[in-house]
KOLZAPA-919659 format. One line per field, with one value per residue: z, x, y of N, C-alpha, C in turn. Coordinates in nm, 2 decimals, padded with zeros to 4 digits. Last residue first. Example, Ala and Ser with C-alpha at 12.3 -4.5 7.8 and 13.67 -1.06 7.14 Angstrom:
# KOLZAPA-919659
n_Z: [00.71:00.78]
n_X: [01.28:01.32]
n_Y: [-00.22:-00.57]
ca_Z: [00.71:00.78]
ca_X: [01.37:01.23]
ca_Y: [-00.11:-00.45]
c_Z: [00.79:00.78]
c_X: [01.29:01.32]
c_Y: [00.00:-00.33]
END
This chain:
# KOLZAPA-919659
n_Z: [10.91:10.79:10.79:10.63:10.74:11.00:10.98:10.80:10.99:11.20:11.04:11.17:11.39:11.52:11.79:11.73:11.60:11.84:12.02:11.86:11.84:12.13:12.24:11.99:12.17:12.37:12.28:12.21:12.49:12.59:12.42:12.48:12.74:12.71:12.52:12.64:12.82:12.75:12.62:12.80:12.97:12.70:12.43:12.21:11.90:11.72:11.81:12.02:11.86:11.68:11.87:11.95:11.70:11.65:11.86:11.80:11.56:11.68:11.86:11.73:11.61:11.77:11.93:11.72:11.74:11.99:11.96:11.73:11.87:12.09:11.96:11.85:12.08:12.25:12.08:12.03:12.09:12.22:11.99:11.89:12.04:12.07:11.81:11.83:12.04:11.92:11.77:11.90:12.24:12.61:12.84:12.88:12.75:12.90:12.82:12.97:13.17:13.25:13.44:13.31:13.18:13.39:13.52:13.27:13.29:13.49:13.45:13.17:13.29:13.47:13.29:13.13:13.28:13.36:13.09:13.03:13.18:13.14:12.82:12.90:13.00:12.84:12.64:12.77:12.80:12.59:12.60:12.76:12.89:13.15:13.02:12.79:12.96:13.04:12.79:12.76:12.93:12.89:12.58:12.63:12.75:12.57:12.34:12.52:12.57:12.33:12.24:12.45:12.38:12.11:12.11:12.28:12.10:11.87:11.98:12.27:12.62:12.81:13.02:12.95:12.65:12.44:12.27:12.03:12.18:12.51:12.62:12.43]
n_X: [10.05:09.78:09.71:09.76:10.00:09.95:09.78:09.92:10.09:09.89:09.61:09.31:09.12:09.16:09.22:09.43:09.61:09.66:09.77:09.98:10.20:10.19:10.32:10.60:10.68:10.76:10.94:11.13:11.23:11.34:11.50:11.67:11.81:12.01:12.19:12.16:12.36:12.58:12.64:12.71:12.94:13.12:13.08:13.07:12.86:12.77:12.59:12.45:12.34:12.17:11.95:11.87:11.79:11.60:11.38:11.31:11.14:10.94:10.85:10.73:10.54:10.37:10.26:10.13:09.94:09.86:09.69:09.52:09.32:09.24:09.15:08.97:08.79:08.81:08.98:09.24:09.38:09.58:09.75:09.88:10.04:10.17:10.29:10.45:10.62:10.77:10.90:11.04:11.04:11.00:11.26:11.48:11.77:12.12:12.45:12.70:12.86:12.87:12.70:12.46:12.41:12.39:12.15:11.96:11.91:11.78:11.54:11.45:11.37:11.18:10.99:10.92:10.78:10.56:10.45:10.37:10.21:10.03:09.92:09.83:09.57:09.46:09.43:09.27:09.07:08.98:09.01:09.23:09.29:09.49:09.62:09.79:09.87:10.07:10.19:10.33:10.50:10.67:10.77:10.88:11.12:11.17:11.31:11.49:11.65:11.72:11.86:12.10:12.22:12.31:12.43:12.67:12.77:12.86:13.05:13.13:13.30:13.39:13.30:13.46:13.60:13.52:13.77:13.89:14.24:14.20:14.08:14.04]
n_Y: [08.60:08.35:08.01:07.80:07.82:07.70:07.54:07.34:07.20:07.11:06.98:07.07:07.11:07.36:07.22:07.00:07.09:07.26:07.09:06.97:07.14:07.20:07.00:07.00:07.26:07.08:06.93:07.09:07.21:07.02:06.96:07.26:07.22:07.12:07.24:07.50:07.47:07.39:07.64:07.78:07.65:07.69:07.91:07.90:07.76:07.64:07.42:07.50:07.70:07.58:07.47:07.70:07.74:07.58:07.57:07.88:07.85:07.65:07.85:08.00:07.85:07.74:08.00:08.14:07.90:07.96:08.16:08.21:07.95:08.13:08.36:08.23:08.14:08.46:08.73:08.97:09.16:09.04:08.92:09.13:09.27:09.04:09.09:09.32:09.18:09.03:09.24:09.38:09.24:09.27:09.38:09.34:09.13:09.12:09.13:08.88:08.79:08.54:08.59:08.65:08.41:08.25:08.36:08.36:08.12:07.98:08.18:08.07:07.84:07.91:08.00:07.81:07.67:07.83:07.91:07.70:07.57:07.77:07.68:07.45:07.51:07.64:07.47:07.29:07.49:07.75:08.03:08.24:08.46:08.34:08.27:08.40:08.59:08.41:08.35:08.60:08.61:08.38:08.42:08.67:08.55:08.40:08.54:08.67:08.49:08.39:08.65:08.65:08.46:08.44:08.69:08.55:08.33:08.45:08.63:08.43:08.39:08.21:08.01:07.76:07.65:07.39:07.20:07.19:07.19:07.36:07.59:07.84]
ca_Z: [11.00:10.75:10.88:10.59:10.61:10.97:11.04:10.75:10.92:11.22:11.12:11.07:11.27:11.42:11.76:11.80:11.53:11.69:12.04:11.87:11.74:12.07:12.24:12.00:12.00:12.37:12.39:12.13:12.34:12.64:12.44:12.32:12.72:12.84:12.50:12.53:12.88:12.79:12.51:12.72:13.04:12.75:12.62:12.27:12.07:11.69:11.75:12.06:11.99:11.68:11.78:12.04:11.75:11.57:11.87:11.96:11.58:11.57:11.94:11.83:11.53:11.69:12.01:11.75:11.63:11.95:12.05:11.68:11.77:12.14:12.06:11.78:12.00:12.28:12.18:11.98:12.01:12.30:12.07:11.80:12.03:12.18:11.86:11.76:12.05:11.99:11.67:11.81:12.13:12.47:12.73:13.01:12.76:12.82:12.86:12.85:13.14:13.11:13.46:13.47:13.08:13.26:13.57:13.31:13.15:13.45:13.54:13.23:13.19:13.49:13.38:13.10:13.20:13.45:13.23:12.96:13.13:13.27:12.89:12.81:13.12:12.97:12.60:12.72:12.89:12.59:12.65:12.68:12.77:13.15:13.13:12.75:12.86:13.13:12.83:12.62:12.93:13.01:12.62:12.53:12.84:12.73:12.40:12.48:12.68:12.42:12.19:12.39:12.51:12.15:12.03:12.28:12.26:11.86:11.94:12.11:12.47:12.69:12.99:13.05:12.74:12.46:12.37:11.98:12.11:12.49:12.67:12.43]
ca_X: [10.06:09.97:09.68:09.66:10.04:10.07:09.74:09.84:10.14:09.97:09.77:09.41:09.09:09.12:09.16:09.28:09.55:09.66:09.63:09.89:10.12:10.15:10.20:10.47:10.64:10.64:10.82:11.08:11.17:11.19:11.39:11.63:11.72:11.98:12.18:12.12:12.22:12.51:12.62:12.59:12.78:13.11:13.09:13.21:12.90:12.86:12.75:12.51:12.42:12.27:12.10:11.95:11.83:11.69:11.48:11.42:11.23:11.07:10.94:10.82:10.63:10.40:10.36:10.28:09.98:09.88:09.83:09.64:09.41:09.29:09.23:09.07:08.83:08.79:08.91:09.13:09.26:09.52:09.68:09.75:09.93:10.09:10.22:10.34:10.51:10.70:10.85:10.93:11.15:10.94:11.11:11.40:11.68:11.98:12.37:12.63:12.90:12.94:12.85:12.54:12.47:12.48:12.26:12.00:11.99:11.92:11.61:11.46:11.46:11.24:11.03:11.02:10.87:10.64:10.51:10.52:10.33:10.05:09.99:09.96:09.71:09.48:09.50:09.38:09.09:09.00:08.87:09.18:09.21:09.35:09.60:09.67:09.82:10.02:10.17:10.17:10.39:10.59:10.63:10.74:11.03:11.16:11.19:11.35:11.59:11.67:11.77:11.99:12.18:12.25:12.28:12.61:12.72:12.78:12.90:13.19:13.20:13.45:13.24:13.35:13.61:13.49:13.69:13.82:14.12:14.21:14.20:13.96]
ca_Y: [08.68:08.37:08.16:07.89:07.84:07.82:07.61:07.39:07.33:07.20:06.96:07.08:06.99:07.36:07.33:06.94:07.01:07.29:07.18:06.86:07.13:07.29:07.04:06.86:07.27:07.23:06.85:07.02:07.29:07.06:06.84:07.16:07.27:07.06:07.11:07.50:07.52:07.25:07.51:07.83:07.64:07.57:07.93:07.91:07.85:07.73:07.37:07.36:07.73:07.66:07.38:07.62:07.87:07.61:07.51:07.86:07.91:07.61:07.72:08.05:07.94:07.63:07.92:08.18:07.98:07.84:08.19:08.27:07.96:08.00:08.38:08.32:08.05:08.33:08.67:08.84:09.22:09.17:08.86:09.07:09.33:09.03:08.91:09.24:09.29:08.99:09.10:09.45:09.28:09.26:09.38:09.32:09.23:09.04:09.20:08.90:08.96:08.62:08.52:08.75:08.57:08.22:08.30:08.49:08.17:07.95:08.19:08.22:07.83:07.84:08.14:07.94:07.59:07.77:08.01:07.79:07.51:07.75:07.83:07.44:07.42:07.72:07.61:07.26:07.42:07.64:07.92:08.16:08.47:08.46:08.18:08.29:08.62:08.42:08.26:08.53:08.74:08.38:08.32:08.64:08.68:08.39:08.50:08.75:08.57:08.34:08.59:08.77:08.47:08.34:08.67:08.69:08.29:08.32:08.73:08.47:08.35:08.28:08.13:07.81:07.71:07.50:07.18:07.18:07.21:07.22:07.54:07.72]
c_Z: [10.90:10.81:10.88:10.67:10.56:10.83:11.02:10.81:10.86:11.10:11.11:11.15:11.13:11.32:11.63:11.79:11.61:11.60:11.91:11.93:11.76:11.91:12.19:12.09:11.99:12.25:12.37:12.16:12.29:12.52:12.50:12.35:12.55:12.80:12.56:12.50:12.74:12.81:12.59:12.66:12.89:12.86:12.61:12.38:12.10:11.83:11.72:11.97:12.03:11.73:11.74:11.98:11.86:11.62:11.79:11.94:11.72:11.55:11.84:11.85:11.65:11.66:11.91:11.83:11.63:11.82:12.04:11.86:11.73:11.99:12.11:11.89:11.90:12.18:12.14:12.08:11.99:12.22:12.14:11.91:11.96:12.16:12.02:11.74:11.95:12.06:11.81:11.77:12.02:12.35:12.64:12.95:12.84:12.84:12.85:12.90:13.01:13.11:13.36:13.46:13.20:13.21:13.50:13.42:13.19:13.34:13.56:13.32:13.19:13.41:13.42:13.18:13.18:13.38:13.34:13.06:13.06:13.27:12.99:12.86:13.06:12.98:12.72:12.70:12.86:12.68:12.58:12.71:12.72:13.00:13.15:12.89:12.87:13.08:13.01:12.71:12.82:13.04:12.75:12.59:12.73:12.78:12.49:12.43:12.56:12.53:12.26:12.30:12.51:12.29:12.06:12.23:12.31:11.98:11.92:12.07:12.39:12.58:12.92:13.00:12.88:12.60:12.46:12.15:12.10:12.30:12.62:12.51]
c_X: [09.94:09.93:09.78:09.64:09.87:10.09:09.82:09.81:10.06:10.04:09.82:09.52:09.23:09.07:09.10:09.17:09.40:09.57:09.64:09.77:09.97:10.09:10.15:10.29:10.55:10.57:10.68:10.98:11.05:11.12:11.30:11.54:11.60:11.82:12.05:12.06:12.16:12.37:12.53:12.53:12.69:12.96:13.02:13.21:13.00:12.95:12.83:12.65:12.51:12.35:12.20:11.99:11.97:11.83:11.59:11.47:11.38:11.16:11.01:10.94:10.77:10.59:10.45:10.32:10.13:10.00:09.86:09.76:09.54:09.40:09.33:09.15:08.97:08.86:08.93:09.07:09.19:09.38:09.58:09.65:09.79:09.96:10.11:10.24:10.40:10.60:10.74:10.87:11.02:11.00:11.07:11.24:11.53:11.88:12.23:12.50:12.79:12.93:12.93:12.65:12.53:12.54:12.41:12.13:12.08:12.01:11.75:11.61:11.55:11.38:11.16:11.05:10.96:10.77:10.59:10.57:10.43:10.18:10.02:10.05:09.85:09.63:09.57:09.49:09.21:09.07:08.86:09.09:09.14:09.26:09.45:09.60:09.68:09.89:10.06:10.15:10.27:10.51:10.62:10.69:10.89:11.10:11.11:11.26:11.51:11.59:11.69:11.86:12.04:12.16:12.22:12.45:12.66:12.68:12.76:13.10:13.25:13.35:13.37:13.35:13.49:13.53:13.66:13.73:14.00:14.18:14.28:14.13]
c_Y: [08.85:08.57:08.27:08.05:07.89:07.87:07.75:07.53:07.38:07.29:07.10:07.01:06.98:07.20:07.32:07.06:06.97:07.21:07.23:06.95:06.97:07.25:07.10:06.94:07.09:07.23:06.97:06.94:07.29:07.16:06.90:07.05:07.28:07.11:07.05:07.35:07.47:07.32:07.42:07.68:07.68:07.52:07.80:07.86:07.80:07.82:07.47:07.36:07.63:07.72:07.45:07.50:07.83:07.68:07.51:07.69:07.91:07.69:07.61:07.91:07.96:07.74:07.80:08.08:08.03:07.86:08.06:08.22:08.01:07.98:08.25:08.34:08.11:08.25:08.51:08.80:09.13:09.18:08.93:09.00:09.23:09.11:08.98:09.15:09.30:09.09:09.04:09.33:09.34:09.36:09.33:09.35:09.21:09.16:09.13:08.97:08.98:08.70:08.52:08.70:08.63:08.33:08.31:08.46:08.25:08.04:08.11:08.24:07.99:07.86:08.03:08.03:07.69:07.71:07.96:07.89:07.59:07.70:07.83:07.58:07.43:07.67:07.68:07.39:07.36:07.55:07.81:08.08:08.33:08.47:08.23:08.24:08.54:08.54:08.30:08.44:08.62:08.48:08.30:08.56:08.69:08.47:08.40:08.67:08.61:08.40:08.54:08.76:08.53:08.37:08.57:08.70:08.43:08.33:08.61:08.59:08.45:08.27:08.22:07.97:07.75:07.55:07.33:07.12:07.11:07.22:07.41:07.63]
END
């Protein structure tokens, strides 16, 4: 720290490294799933949402990579085990069932990402990663609201009910 209570630039702690790696893993999955949904989704609104995920997360991934490279944090370049399992499930369903499964996964992932961003904002040491998290959080919250609205439109249920009714 340069002065008490002020994070230093590119002085990472374990929190920062874990955040960057988890955020990168999630971002990779968002782009992968978005491309899949762009091809497989039956609902036009789901396709449009998927295109937004590819665009927004590709942009966020690029920004994160620049920060991680300058802080010497290695980032994953393939889906992690949790996201591979989701991808396998998405590969097996079609039509409306695909749309519901994709949007359900989006709700869960965006909830986790919002918590992770807030965690970095409060616990990170690298000022640049904290700024990234603070700038990214409103976008993630908007994605979450969009996914929840889509879930309600697809099923006629509130998004919380979708998550509870359709466990993994």
